[in-house]
C-alpha distance (Angstrom), angle and dihedral (degrees) to the residues before:
residue distance angle dihedral
M1 . . .
N2 3.79 . .
Q3 3.81 106.3 .
D4 3.81 91.0 -161.8
K5 3.82 98.3 54.4
L6 3.79 125.1 92.3
Y7 3.79 128.1 -169.2
I8 3.79 119.2 -158.5
L9 3.80 113.0 -161.7
W10 3.81 102.1 -154.3
T11 3.81 113.0 -162.5
N12 3.81 102.3 137.6
A13 3.82 109.2 97.4
D14 3.80 95.5 -165.4
P15 3.84 105.7 126.1
V16 3.80 93.4 -144.7
T17 3.80 91.5 53.3
A18 3.79 90.1 45.7
K19 3.80 93.1 52.6
L20 3.79 101.9 35.3
M21 3.80 100.0 37.9
V22 3.80 115.6 16.5
M23 3.80 99.7 36.9
M24 3.81 96.0 31.0
Y25 3.80 94.5 50.4
A26 3.81 93.7 42.2
K27 3.82 92.4 51.9
N28 3.78 95.5 42.8
S29 3.80 92.0 46.4
L30 3.79 90.9 63.4
K31 3.79 96.3 34.2
N32 3.81 92.6 53.3
G33 3.80 97.0 36.5
W34 3.80 95.1 -116.7
W35 3.82 88.3 134.3
K36 3.80 129.8 13.1
E37 3.82 92.9 -149.0
V38 3.79 130.9 28.7
T39 3.79 124.5 -175.9
V40 3.80 120.4 -174.2
I41 3.81 114.1 -156.4
V42 3.82 109.3 -150.2
W43 3.80 106.1 -149.6
G44 3.79 136.0 165.1
A45 3.79 120.0 -17.8
T46 3.80 91.9 1.1
V47 3.81 88.3 75.7
K48 3.81 87.9 63.7
L49 3.81 94.2 42.6
L50 3.79 92.0 52.9
A51 3.81 92.4 47.1
E52 3.81 94.5 48.6
D53 3.82 109.2 30.2
E54 3.81 114.1 79.2
E55 3.81 94.9 -166.5
I56 3.80 92.0 52.6
R57 3.81 90.2 46.0
A58 3.81 89.0 54.1
E59 3.82 89.6 52.0
F60 3.81 88.7 47.6
E61 3.81 91.6 52.5
E62 3.80 91.1 49.5
C63 3.81 89.9 51.5
R64 3.79 91.8 49.7
K65 3.80 91.3 50.6
M66 3.79 88.4 54.8
G67 3.81 91.4 51.9
V68 3.79 104.1 -96.3
E69 3.81 110.3 147.8
F70 3.80 120.7 -138.9
E71 3.79 126.6 -160.6
G72 3.77 128.4 170.7
C73 3.77 144.6 -153.5
I74 3.81 110.3 -100.1
A75 3.83 92.8 -158.5
C76 3.81 90.9 55.1
A77 3.80 92.9 48.0
Q78 3.81 90.2 48.4
E79 3.81 93.5 47.6
L80 3.82 90.5 50.0
D81 3.83 92.5 42.6
L82 3.81 90.0 -122.5
V83 3.81 103.3 119.3
E84 3.81 95.1 115.5
E85 3.80 93.7 44.5
T86 3.79 92.5 48.3
E87 3.80 94.5 47.0
A88 3.83 89.8 46.6
L89 3.81 86.8 61.9
G90 3.81 88.3 58.4
I91 3.79 95.0 -108.1
T92 3.79 115.3 147.3
L93 3.80 110.0 -132.7
R94 3.80 123.2 -152.4
K95 3.78 142.5 142.1
W96 3.78 100.9 -75.9
G97 3.82 100.8 -174.2
P98 3.82 97.1 88.6
P99 3.85 96.6 41.0
L100 3.81 91.6 47.1
T101 3.80 90.1 50.4
E102 3.81 90.1 52.2
I103 3.82 91.8 48.2
I104 3.80 89.6 53.5
K105 3.83 95.7 42.8
N106 3.81 91.2 47.9
G107 3.81 91.8 52.4
E108 3.79 92.9 -122.0
H109 3.78 121.2 165.0
L110 3.81 109.4 -82.5
I111 3.78 132.3 164.3
T112 3.79 117.3 -168.5
I113 3.79 117.4 -153.6
């Protein structure tokens, strides 16, 4: 287990929560050295929020510039018909069920929002 890696499972599509928790904590984690690596997992309705909300996309781009990694749930993007839009943002899509299960079973650092 990498003690300096944090996963943020982002499922809450509230824009205020996205901006003032997910993006803020992810950015500040790297900026302040709280974590060396941060990966945000875009899952569920957050796929749609990211594709449609310009302010959240701007926050996302700022996070990426700082080194935050973003990956997404392929099944969610397919169900919402947003695969192309999500991939155009540079988000790697994959089946996240098995990796998430391993993260949990391995006791890795995970925040669920």
